[in-house]
N, C-alpha and C positions, 0 to 999 in steps of 0.2 A: 868903693864909694862910701864916704863918711857923711853924716849929717850931725852938726853940731847945734843943739838946741838950748838956748839960754831962755829959761822961763821957770816958773814956780814947778819944781820938780813933782810935788805931790799932785798938783792940778793936772800937769801934763801927761803923767803917767796914768792917772785916773781917766782922763779923757780918751787916751788910746785903749786902754783896757776896756772901755765902756762902748766902743764903735762895734757895730755889727760886722763890718769888714775890717777886722782888727789886723793892724799891720804887726810884723814879725821881724825882729831884729837879731843879728848875730851877736851883738854887745850891747850892753846898758851899763853904763858907768856912772856913779854917783861920788862926787867929793863936795860935801856939803857940811858947812861949818855951822854948829849951834852956838848961839851968842850967849847962852845960859851956862856960866861956869859952875854952877851948883849940881848940875845933874851927874858928875862923874864921868860922863862922856861928851866930848866937845865936838866930835864928828862921827857920825851924823846925828841930827836931832832924831829923838825916839821915834817920831812918827815915821821915819824912813825905814824902820826895822820892825815895824808892827806886822803881825802875821796877814791881816788883811791886805796891806799896802804890798808885802813882798808876793802874795799871790797874784796881784795885779802885774808885777814885773815879771813874774814868771809866765803870766798868760801872754805877754808880748815877745817873749824870747823864742827863737828857733828851737828845735829839739836839741841841737848841738851848741847853743848859744851860751854866753858867759855874761853873767852879771858881776860887775867889778865895783867894790865898795871901799872907801878909805874909812878905816876905823881908827878912832883916837879915843881910848877908854882907859883911864886910870884905875878905875874900880873893877877889881878882878871878878867879883861876883857878877857885877853888870855885864862885863865882857862875856863871861861863861854863859850867861843867860841870852845874850845876843847871839853868840855862836851856836848855842842849842836852837834857838828860833830860826836862824838861818839854815841849819842843816835840816830842819823839819820840812823845808820848802825845797832847798837845793842840797841833796845829799851828798854831793862832792864838793868839797872846800879846800882850797889850796890858800895858805896864809903866807905872805911874804913880809917878815919883819924888817924894819928899816933900822940899821945900826945906829945907835945914838939918839933915836927918836921914839916917841910913844906910838907913832903912826904904824899900822900895818894895813896891807892892801890884801884884801880878800877876793879871791877868784871863786864864784860859785857856779856850779853845773847842776843840771837836772839829773843826769844819768851816772850813777857810780861806776858802772861798766867802762865808761870812757876814761877811767883813770889811768895815768901812764905811770911807769915805774921811773924813779929819777934818773937812772943812767939813760933811759930813752930820751927823757925831755932834755938833759944835758947835750946828747947827741943832735937832737933836732935843733937846739939852739946854736950848737957850733956850726952846723950846716947853713943855718939861716945866715949867720953873721959872715961866714964866707961868702955867701951869695951877695950880700949886701956891702962888702967891703970891695968889690970889684970897681975898676975905674968907671967914673962917670955916675956913680951913685954916691949920695951924701952919706956919711957915716962918721961918727964921733969915735976917733980911735981911741979915746980914753975909756969908752963904754964897752965893758966885756959881758955881753948878755949871758954866757954860760956861767961866769962867776956870780952874777947877779941871782940867777936861779938856784944856785947851790943853797941860797937862805930860804927857798920855798919848803913849807912842810905842808903834808896833807893832814887835815884833822878830821 
């Protein structure tokens, strides 16, 4: 079951993290554009990668949960700082670079012992793809999941 929430992300996460009966999610995903081109990072705005905010995101994830973040950063020093900050909260970090783009998709997890070896990830992707390609299931034949995952790197 998915819940898509369109709201001010900072306020929404803060309200969830502040609840006494805090909900927990398997996936929290941000794709937030910053309208300030002078920052060196156009996605996300800096407030979304501040340590106190990342701690709030962590507090609403299940132990096996994944925080997914679209990062668009041309400033290498700033990018290294963002990655260091993310790893301080989420020790297991996978990066998916997008060919021909500045965008990188970050998959952040809480427990480094959950790390899978790339051959295992590719094998799981192929099995999932075979399941999804069966008649009666919608699947874009131009999309090869295992090929896409070959560009994922653990940092």
